[in-house]
C-alpha positions in Angstrom: 103.3 167.3 -11.4 100.7 167.2 -8.0 101.3 169.0 -5.8 103.3 167.5 -3.0 102.0 167.6 1.0 103.8 166.4 4.3 102.8 165.4 7.1 105.3 166.9 10.3 105.8 166.2 13.8 106.6 169.4 15.9 107.5 168.0 18.9 109.4 164.9 19.0 108.7 164.4 23.4 107.6 161.6 22.3 103.5 161.7 24.6 103.0 163.8 20.9 104.4 161.5 18.4 100.8 160.7 17.1 100.0 164.5 16.4 100.9 165.5 13.2 100.0 168.5 11.2 100.1 168.8 7.4 102.5 171.1 5.1 102.6 172.0 1.7 106.3 170.9 -0.1 107.3 174.0 -2.4 108.5 173.0 -5.9 112.4 174.3 -4.6 112.5 171.9 -1.9 110.8 168.9 -3.2 113.6 166.7 -4.0 115.1 167.8 -0.3 111.8 166.5 1.7 111.4 163.0 2.1 110.3 160.8 5.2 112.6 161.7 8.3 113.8 165.2 7.0 114.1 167.7 9.5 112.5 170.5 8.1 111.6 174.4 9.5 107.3 175.3 9.3 105.5 178.4 10.8 103.5 176.5 13.8 100.4 178.6 15.5 98.5 181.4 14.7 101.6 184.0 15.3 103.2 181.5 13.0 106.7 181.2 14.6 109.0 179.2 12.8 109.9 175.3 14.2 111.7 172.6 13.6 109.8 169.3 12.9 110.1 166.0 11.3 108.1 164.4 8.2 106.9 161.5 8.7 104.9 160.6 5.4 104.3 162.2 1.9 101.6 162.2 0.1 99.4 164.4 -2.8 96.3 164.2 -0.9 95.3 167.3 1.2 93.8 166.5 4.3 92.2 169.7 5.1 90.9 172.7 3.1 93.9 173.4 1.0 93.7 177.6 1.9 94.9 176.7 5.6 97.5 174.2 4.8 101.1 176.6 4.9 104.2 175.9 3.4 107.3 174.5 4.4 110.2 177.3 5.1 113.2 175.1 4.9 114.7 171.6 4.8 118.0 171.8 6.2 120.9 169.3 4.8 122.8 168.5 7.2 121.7 165.9 10.7 122.9 167.4 13.6 121.5 166.5 17.4 121.2 162.7 18.6 117.8 163.1 18.5 118.1 164.1 14.6 120.2 161.2 13.8 117.9 158.4 15.6 114.7 160.2 13.6 116.8 159.6 10.3 117.3 156.1 11.8 113.7 155.1 11.8 113.3 156.8 8.6 115.4 154.1 7.2 113.9 151.2 9.7 110.5 152.1 8.0 111.6 151.7 4.8 113.9 148.2 5.1 111.9 146.3 7.4 108.4 148.0 7.2 105.8 149.6 9.3 104.1 153.4 9.8 107.1 155.7 10.2 105.0 156.9 13.3 105.7 153.4 14.8 109.7 153.3 14.1 109.6 156.4 15.4 108.4 155.0 18.6 110.9 152.3 18.4 113.7 154.3 18.4 112.5 157.0 20.7 111.7 155.2 23.3 111.5 157.1 26.5 107.5 158.1 26.8 107.9 160.5 29.4 110.2 163.0 31.2 110.4 162.7 35.1 111.9 165.1 36.9 114.8 165.1 38.3 115.8 164.7 42.3 117.6 167.2 44.1 120.3 166.4 46.0 120.9 168.6 49.0 123.7 168.9 51.0 124.1 171.2 54.4 127.2 172.2 55.2 128.4 174.6 57.8 129.7 178.1 56.5 130.8 179.5 59.8 133.9 178.9 62.1 133.7 176.5 65.3 134.2 179.7 67.4 130.9 181.3 65.9 128.8 177.9 65.7 129.7 177.5 69.8 129.2 181.1 70.3 125.7 180.3 68.5 125.1 177.0 70.7 125.6 178.9 73.5 122.9 181.3 73.1 120.6 178.6 71.8 120.9 177.3 75.8 120.0 180.1 77.3 117.1 180.4 75.3 116.1 177.1 75.6 115.9 176.4 71.3 117.0 172.6 72.0 116.0 171.5 68.1 118.8 174.7 67.1 121.0 173.4 69.7 121.0 169.9 68.1 121.5 171.0 65.1 124.4 173.0 65.5 125.8 170.1 67.6 125.8 168.1 64.3 127.3 170.6 62.6 130.4 171.1 64.8 130.7 167.0 64.5 129.8 166.4 60.9 130.4 169.8 59.0 127.7 168.6 56.6 125.4 166.4 56.2 121.6 165.6 53.5 119.1 167.6 54.0 117.3 164.1 54.5 118.8 163.7 57.7 118.7 167.1 59.2 114.9 166.2 58.5 114.2 162.6 59.3 117.0 162.1 62.1 117.7 165.6 63.9 113.9 166.8 63.6 114.6 170.2 62.1 112.0 171.9 60.4 112.7 174.2 56.9 112.1 177.3 58.6 114.7 176.8 61.1 117.1 175.7 58.2 116.4 179.3 56.8 116.9 180.8 59.7 120.4 179.6 59.3 121.1 180.2 56.0 120.1 183.8 56.9 122.5 184.3 59.6 125.0 183.0 57.5 126.0 180.0 59.9 124.7 177.7 56.7 124.6 177.2 53.4 122.9 174.3 50.9 124.4 172.9 47.7 122.2 171.3 45.3 122.9 169.1 42.7 120.7 166.5 40.7 120.4 163.1 42.3 120.1 160.7 39.2 117.8 157.3 39.7 120.4 154.6 39.0 119.7 151.0 38.1 122.5 149.0 39.5 121.8 145.0 38.9 122.3 142.8 42.3 122.8 145.9 44.6 126.2 146.8 42.8 128.4 149.2 44.8 130.1 151.5 42.5 132.2 152.8 44.7 136.0 153.2 43.9 134.8 150.8 40.9 137.0 152.4 37.2 140.1 152.1 35.9 140.5 148.3 36.2 142.3 147.1 33.1 143.0 143.4 32.2 146.4 142.9 30.5 145.4 141.0 27.1 147.0 138.0 26.3 149.1 137.4 23.1 146.5 136.4 20.9 143.6 139.1 22.6 146.2 141.6 21.8 146.9 140.3 17.9 143.3 140.8 17.4 142.5 143.7 19.3 145.5 145.3 17.3 143.9 143.7 14.0 140.5 145.4 14.7 142.1 148.4 15.3 143.8 148.5 12.2 140.8 147.6 10.6 138.8 150.7 11.7 142.1 153.0 10.6 141.7 151.7 7.0 140.3 153.6 4.2 136.9 151.6 4.2 136.1 150.1 8.0 134.2 146.7 8.1 132.1 145.6 10.9 134.6 143.5 12.5 133.8 139.5 13.5 135.2 138.0 16.7 134.7 134.1 16.5 136.3 133.1 20.1 135.6 129.6 21.8 133.4 129.9 24.9 135.4 131.8 28.0 138.4 132.8 24.9 137.8 136.5 27.1 136.7 138.4 23.9 135.1 140.6 26.9 138.7 141.9 27.6 138.9 142.8 24.0 135.8 144.8 24.2 136.7 146.4 27.2 140.4 147.5 25.4 137.9 148.8 22.5 135.6 150.8 24.4 138.7 152.2 26.8 140.1 153.5 23.1 136.5 155.1 22.3 136.5 157.0 25.1 139.5 158.2 26.2 138.7 159.5 22.2 136.0 161.5 23.9 133.5 159.5 22.2 130.9 157.0 23.6 129.8 153.3 23.4 126.8 150.7 23.2 127.6 147.1 24.1 124.5 145.0 23.5 123.7 141.7 25.4 120.9 139.3 24.7 119.0 139.0 27.5 118.6 140.8 30.4 119.4 137.8 32.3 123.0 138.6 31.3 123.2 142.3 32.5 124.0 141.5 36.3 127.7 139.9 35.6 128.4 142.1 32.6 127.3 145.2 34.2 129.9 144.5 36.8 132.9 143.5 35.0 132.2 147.4 32.8 131.8 149.3 35.8 135.0 147.9 37.3 136.7 149.0 34.2 134.6 152.2 33.3 133.0 153.4 36.9 130.7 155.3 37.0 130.5 156.2 33.4 128.9 153.0 32.5 124.8 153.0 32.6 122.5 149.6 31.8 119.0 150.1 29.7 116.6 147.8 29.8 112.8 147.5 29.7 112.4 147.0 33.5 113.8 150.1 34.3 111.3 152.3 36.0 110.2 155.8 33.8 112.0 157.5 36.8 115.5 155.7 36.1 114.9 155.5 32.4 114.3 159.1 32.0 117.4 159.7 34.8 119.6 157.5 32.2 118.6 159.7 29.0 119.1 162.9 30.7 122.6 161.7 32.1 123.0 160.8 28.4 122.2 164.3 27.4 124.6 165.8 29.8 127.8 163.3 28.8 127.9 162.1 32.0 127.3 158.7 30.6 130.0 157.4 28.4 128.5 153.7 28.1 125.3 152.1 28.1 124.8 148.5 27.9 121.6 146.6 27.3 119.2 144.0 24.8 117.9 145.5 21.3 116.6 148.4 22.3 119.9 150.2 24.5 120.8 150.3 20.3 118.9 153.6 20.2 120.9 155.3 23.2 120.6 159.0 22.2 124.5 159.6 21.9 125.7 162.4 20.0 128.9 161.1 19.1 129.2 157.5 18.7 132.1 155.6 18.8 131.5 152.3 18.6 128.9 149.8 18.9 129.6 146.1 20.0 127.0 143.2 19.8 128.1 140.4 22.4 126.7 137.2 21.5 125.8 138.1 18.1 124.1 135.4 17.3 121.3 135.2 19.0 117.7 135.2 18.3 116.7 138.0 20.5 118.5 141.0 18.4 115.3 140.3 16.2 112.4 142.1 17.0 109.4 140.4 17.1 107.1 143.5 16.9 106.3 145.9 14.3 108.9 146.9 12.8 110.6 143.8 13.0 114.1 145.2 12.7 117.2 143.2 12.9 119.4 144.7 15.9 122.6 144.0 13.6 121.7 144.9 10.6 120.1 148.5 12.0 123.8 148.6 14.1 125.6 148.4 11.2 123.5 150.8 9.2 123.6 153.7 12.3 127.5 152.7 12.5 128.0 153.4 8.9 125.7 157.1 9.1 127.4 158.0 12.5 131.4 157.2 11.7 131.2 154.6 14.4 132.4 151.0 14.5 130.5 147.9 14.9 132.3 144.3 16.5 130.4 141.4 16.7 131.1 138.6 19.1 130.5 134.9 19.4 131.5 131.4 20.1 129.1 130.5 17.3 128.6 133.4 14.8 125.0 133.2 12.5 125.7 131.6 9.3 124.9 134.8 8.1 127.3 137.0 9.8 130.2 134.4 9.0 129.0 134.4 5.6 129.8 138.2 5.1 133.2 137.2 6.2 132.8 134.9 3.4 132.0 137.0 0.8 134.4 140.1 2.5 131.7 142.4 3.8 132.9 141.9 7.0 136.4 141.0 8.9 136.5 137.9 10.6 139.1 137.6 13.9 139.2 134.2 16.0 140.1 133.2 19.5 140.8 129.9 19.1 141.8 128.6 23.1 139.9 129.2 26.2 141.8 132.3 28.5 144.6 132.0 31.4 145.1 128.8 30.3 141.4 126.9 30.7 140.4 124.4 28.6 137.2 123.8 26.7 134.6 120.6 27.8 134.7 117.6 27.3 131.6 116.4 26.2 129.8 113.1 26.0 126.8 112.8 24.1 124.0 110.2 25.4 121.6 108.0 23.1 118.3 108.4 24.8 117.4 105.8 22.4 119.9 103.2 24.2 117.9 104.3 27.5 114.3 103.6 26.2 116.0 100.3 25.3 117.3 99.4 28.9 113.8 100.7 30.0 114.4 103.8 31.5 111.9 106.5 30.7 113.2 109.3 33.1 114.5 112.8 32.0 117.8 112.2 33.3 119.9 109.9 31.7 121.5 107.3 33.5 125.1 108.8 32.4 123.7 112.4 33.5 122.6 111.0 36.9 125.8 109.7 37.9 127.8 113.0 37.5 125.2 115.2 38.8 125.9 113.0 42.4 129.5 113.1 41.4 129.3 116.5 41.2 127.4 117.0 44.3 130.0 115.1 46.1 132.7 116.9 45.2 131.2 120.4 46.6 131.2 121.2 42.9 128.1 123.0 40.9 125.9 121.9 38.3 123.5 123.2 35.3 120.9 121.8 33.5 119.4 123.2 30.3 116.0 122.5 28.6 115.1 124.2 25.4 111.2 125.0 25.7 110.9 126.3 22.5 108.9 124.4 20.0 109.1 121.6 22.4 105.4 119.6 21.3 105.4 120.8 17.3 107.6 118.2 16.1 106.8 114.4 16.0 109.9 112.0 16.6 110.5 108.5 17.0 111.9 107.6 20.3 113.0 104.2 18.9 115.3 105.1 16.0 115.0 109.3 16.4 113.4 109.6 13.0 111.8 113.1 12.7 108.9 113.3 10.5 109.7 116.3 7.7 108.5 118.0 4.9 109.7 116.7 1.8 110.5 119.7 0.0 111.2 122.2 2.9 113.7 120.2 4.6 111.9 121.7 8.2 110.0 119.4 10.6 106.0 119.3 10.3 104.2 120.2 12.9 101.2 118.4 14.6 98.0 120.6 14.3 94.7 119.9 16.3 93.0 118.6 13.4 95.2 115.6 13.9 97.0 116.8 10.7 100.5 117.4 10.5 101.5 120.5 8.3 104.8 121.9 6.6 104.5 126.2 7.8 106.5 126.8 4.8 104.8 125.6 1.7 101.5 124.5 3.5 102.4 120.5 2.5 99.8 118.4 4.8 99.6 114.6 5.9 97.9 112.5 8.4 99.2 112.2 11.7 100.9 108.9 11.8 100.3 105.9 14.8 103.7 104.2 13.9 107.4 105.4 12.9 107.7 105.0 8.9 111.2 104.0 8.9 111.3 101.2 12.1 107.6 100.8 12.7 107.8 101.5 16.4 104.8 102.5 18.4 107.0 105.0 20.3 106.2 108.3 18.3 104.7 111.5 19.3 105.7 114.9 20.2 108.1 115.6 22.9 106.9 117.2 26.3 108.9 118.5 28.9 109.3 121.4 31.1 111.4 123.0 33.3 109.4 122.2 36.7 109.1 118.8 35.8 113.4 118.5 35.5 113.2 120.4 39.1 110.8 117.9 40.5 112.5 114.6 39.5 116.0 116.6 40.9 114.6 117.0 44.6 113.5 113.0 44.4 116.9 111.6 43.2 118.7 114.3 45.2 116.7 115.2 48.5 120.0 116.9 50.0 120.6 119.7 46.4 120.2 122.7 46.8 118.3 123.8 43.5 117.1 126.6 41.6 114.9 127.3 39.0 115.1 129.5 36.4 113.0 130.7 33.3 110.3 133.2 32.3 108.1 131.8 35.2 111.1 132.9 38.0 112.1 136.2 36.4 109.3 138.4 35.9 110.0 140.4 38.8 112.2 143.2 38.9 115.6 141.7 39.6 114.8 138.4 40.5 117.1 137.2 37.5 120.1 139.1 39.8 119.1 137.4 42.7 119.0 133.9 41.1 122.3 134.3 39.3 123.4 136.6 42.5 122.8 133.1 44.7 124.2 130.3 42.3 127.6 132.8 41.9 128.1 133.0 45.9 127.4 129.1 45.9 124.3 128.8 47.7 122.9 126.5 45.5 124.1 123.5 43.8 121.8 123.0 40.8 120.8 125.4 38.6 118.2 124.2 35.9 116.5 127.0 33.2 115.7 127.9 29.9 118.3 130.0 27.5 118.7 132.8 29.6 121.4 130.4 31.5 123.4 129.5 29.1 124.3 132.7 28.0 127.6 134.6 29.1 127.5 133.4 32.5 130.8 132.8 34.4 130.7 130.5 37.1 134.2 129.0 37.8 132.6 126.5 40.2 130.6 124.9 37.7 131.9 121.6 36.5 129.4 120.2 34.7 126.2 121.0 32.4 123.7 118.6 30.9 121.4 119.1 27.7 118.0 117.6 29.4 116.7 117.6 25.7 118.9 118.6 22.4 116.0 117.4 20.1 114.0 120.3 21.3 115.8 123.0 19.8 116.8 120.8 16.6 113.3 120.2 15.2 112.0 124.0 15.8 109.7 124.3 12.5 112.5 126.7 11.6 115.0 126.4 8.6 117.6 127.7 10.7 116.8 124.7 13.4 119.9 122.8 13.0 122.2 126.8 13.5 119.6 127.5 16.6 120.6 123.8 18.1 124.2 124.2 17.2 124.7 127.5 18.7 122.4 126.6 22.1 124.4 123.5 22.5 127.8 124.4 22.0 126.8 128.0 24.3 125.7 125.5 27.0 128.3 123.1 27.4 131.1 126.1 27.4 129.4 127.2 30.7 131.4 124.4 32.6 134.9 124.3 33.5 135.5 127.8 33.4 137.6 127.3 36.8 140.6 125.2 37.3 138.4 121.8 37.1 137.8 120.9 33.6 134.0 120.8 32.7 132.4 118.4 31.2 129.2 118.2 29.0 126.7 115.9 28.4 124.2 115.9 25.7 121.3 114.1 25.9 119.4 113.7 22.4 117.3 111.0 20.1 119.9 111.8 16.9 123.5 111.8 18.3 124.1 111.2 14.2 123.0 114.7 13.2 125.6 116.8 12.0 124.7 119.8 14.4 125.2 117.1 17.4 128.5 115.7 16.3 129.6 119.6 15.7 128.5 120.8 19.0 130.6 117.7 20.8 133.7 118.8 19.4 132.9 122.6 19.4 133.6 122.8 15.6 132.4 126.4 14.3 133.7 125.4 10.6 132.6 122.1 10.4 129.3 123.1 11.2 129.2 126.1 8.9 130.0 124.2 5.8 127.6 121.8 6.2 125.1 124.0 6.8 126.0 126.5 4.4 125.7 124.1 1.4 122.3 122.7 2.7 121.0 127.0 2.6 122.5 127.1 -0.8 120.6 123.8 -1.8 117.0 125.2 -0.3 117.9 129.2 -1.0 117.4 130.3 2.0 119.2 133.0 4.2 121.7 134.4 3.5 122.2 132.9 -0.1 118.7 134.6 -0.5 116.8 136.8 1.4 113.2 135.6 2.9 110.5 138.4 3.6 107.7 136.8 5.9 104.1 138.4 5.8 102.1 137.9 8.7 98.6 138.1 9.2 96.3 137.9 12.5 92.4 138.2 12.9 89.5 137.2 15.1 87.8 135.6 12.0 89.7 133.1 10.3 87.8 132.5 7.0 88.3 136.5 6.8 92.1 135.9 7.3 92.3 133.3 4.9 90.4 135.4 2.1 92.8 138.3 3.0 95.8 136.3 2.9 94.9 134.5 -0.2 94.5 138.1 -1.7 97.6 139.6 -0.8 99.6 136.0 -2.5 97.3 137.0 -6.0 99.1 140.5 -5.9 102.3 139.3 -5.0 102.1 137.0 -8.2 100.8 139.7 -9.7 103.7 142.4 -9.1 105.9 139.5 -9.3 109.3 141.4 -10.5 111.0 138.2 -11.4 110.3 134.9 -12.6 113.1 133.9 -9.9 111.3 135.0 -6.9 109.7 132.5 -4.9 106.2 132.9 -3.1 105.5 130.3 -0.6 101.6 130.1 1.2 100.1 131.4 2.7 100.1 128.4 5.5 99.5 128.4 8.9 101.7 130.0 11.3 103.4 127.4 14.0 101.2 128.6 16.5 98.1 129.1 14.3 95.9 130.7 16.8 97.4 133.1 19.6 94.7 135.0 22.2 91.8 134.5 20.1 93.8 135.7 17.1 94.6 132.7 14.1 97.7 133.7 12.6 99.1 133.1 8.9 101.9 133.5 7.0 103.0 133.8 3.5 106.8 133.5 2.2 108.6 135.5 -0.7 112.3 134.5 -1.5 115.0 136.3 -3.9 118.3 136.7 -4.2 118.0 140.6 -4.3 117.0 142.6 -1.0 116.0 145.6 -3.2 113.3 143.7 -5.2 112.1 142.0 -1.8 111.7 145.2 -0.6 109.8 146.8 -3.4 107.4 144.3 -3.4 106.6 144.6 0.0 106.3 148.6 -0.1 103.8 147.6 -3.0 102.4 145.3 -0.8 101.8 147.8 1.8 100.5 150.3 -0.3 97.9 147.8 -1.8 96.7 147.2 2.5 96.8 150.7 2.9 94.1 151.3 0.3 91.7 148.3 0.4 89.6 148.7 3.3 89.3 144.6 3.9 92.6 144.9 5.4 91.4 146.9 8.1 90.4 144.1 10.6 93.6 142.5 9.7 96.6 142.8 11.4 99.6 142.6 8.9 103.5 142.1 10.0 106.7 142.3 7.9 109.7 140.4 8.7 112.9 140.2 6.7 116.0 137.8 7.2 119.0 138.0 4.7 
């Protein structure tokens, strides 16, 4: 048996994560020492015993074996929050593929610790008579600064150090002198930097509870019953838009906090934080905190410090908030669980839902997922019994779901109308402006130039093998990004012969310009990646719209997720087809979800809302189901299609993404990976597709290709990925190829 060596991190204070030391694994610890294991090792010349974590194992020593020390011990129980997160990083590495260092940097995101600010309060320690006596002495000796200081003490009794120095112009020496005479005292406490959206004032907040309706209470009690069962499952709340899922979340979180545990609430986008955090601050006050990528280093460091000091019980944020270092986690809630932002696009490409379920299982916590349009994978797990399903079919407080109208843009073209706004939508906007009501216009820009469609009949050019749209490349070839099928670009529609065939190109800025021309008196806000780059800019836009400072809000996906504006009575979807024909097997799912979420923003007040969906393919099952908000009908159609094509969740899909500066070198590298995969194929049923170019074949001077592996058994997929990782690591030809793995199941 070969000797085993472990690379160990002896300090996980993030800035030292890349520094590892090699230790020998004694035979009696061989079965216990694994990647992610906490170990006790001798460190430094004195050989003092310190804690460390194993990041990799190998049978090859990196230095002279005479200099390698033995691991002293490998404790079997994880205790601290950081140790739990290191254990989670090991699982992410095993499941999704990455180095352990990359996984650790994902779960331990604070890069440096900032010094906590100190809040100092000066207060009177002497009685009024003593202060007056000191004041009279100051007058005799003409001590004007000291007299001014005493006057403030008599009037206010206490004030901040900053007030004394900046307003009263008092020196440090004078303060020290007053303290020596026991006339004043100074209290010191930590003053944490807190990021509050929209300049939220948290004074007098907290303890605001909401009475659950009958059906909400029924769902809440059902979830509690599931939590108390012998083997509690993750719970899905499928509730129509505006059904009050948030109130159920609040009650579940209150139960957890009352029991002394902590809660994490995940939301899809940073743009949701403003309204969501306000609601939860009303309920839980200063024990609530927000964690997201736009926090300053000081704000992030202070938040983590407050968490460690048990001053925070609820953290709200997007995907990265999942790794908040709570030591007694009670619940993880994922709102809008279907959203694509829960899938990381950087190595390791973990999915927040799967990672949350694993973290909850290992820390004896529970998971609740919520959505009006659950992902097909999540709904399928309810069907198989892995998750528990709870449903809310009606809107909260008697509100009604919006009336939805489909506008066939082919008919608009026949009338000679080429505007981005249909006649129906333009008229509806005008009516809302007259009524002093608000309008939201949604445009999905993802993949908007990729697919080729006919404006006359709505036909989309699709792959005959993979049921996804073909993508137009610069060489005028249409290509499938799953199997590599290609054909020349067509000049006329193969169905109707129309010459009106091509890519759909439109952006939010263009829509805004059209609105200014059509409605010159309207106040218009635009919300997309270009307008929310600065910190708190999203809060200003949403806050202004919420206060009625604008009549129309135009935006991308970020405007249709979770917002609640009672005066919005009309939502227009400019081009439903841009989502419907993205180059993805889940395009129909994404389109349905976006459409339902979009029109669901309308009519959340007293007036019933209207949704208008513009499309060139009104007969598509996703469009028809979105019109009636019929999730179950859509799910049955979509899961049937997935079964035929063996797409997730019926099978697991592993994507191997490669990128490099040299195109030919990348092609050769990906072909070698393909040949290796075929050589190690564990079962005949495992399907290997590609390599093909990504939908964006070149990005930032990097050529990009992908290989797909499909199989029903996830364990086979993971094994093949692990073999491939080793193959890549021992072949120098891959040194300048960036390889990433992405898993969908």
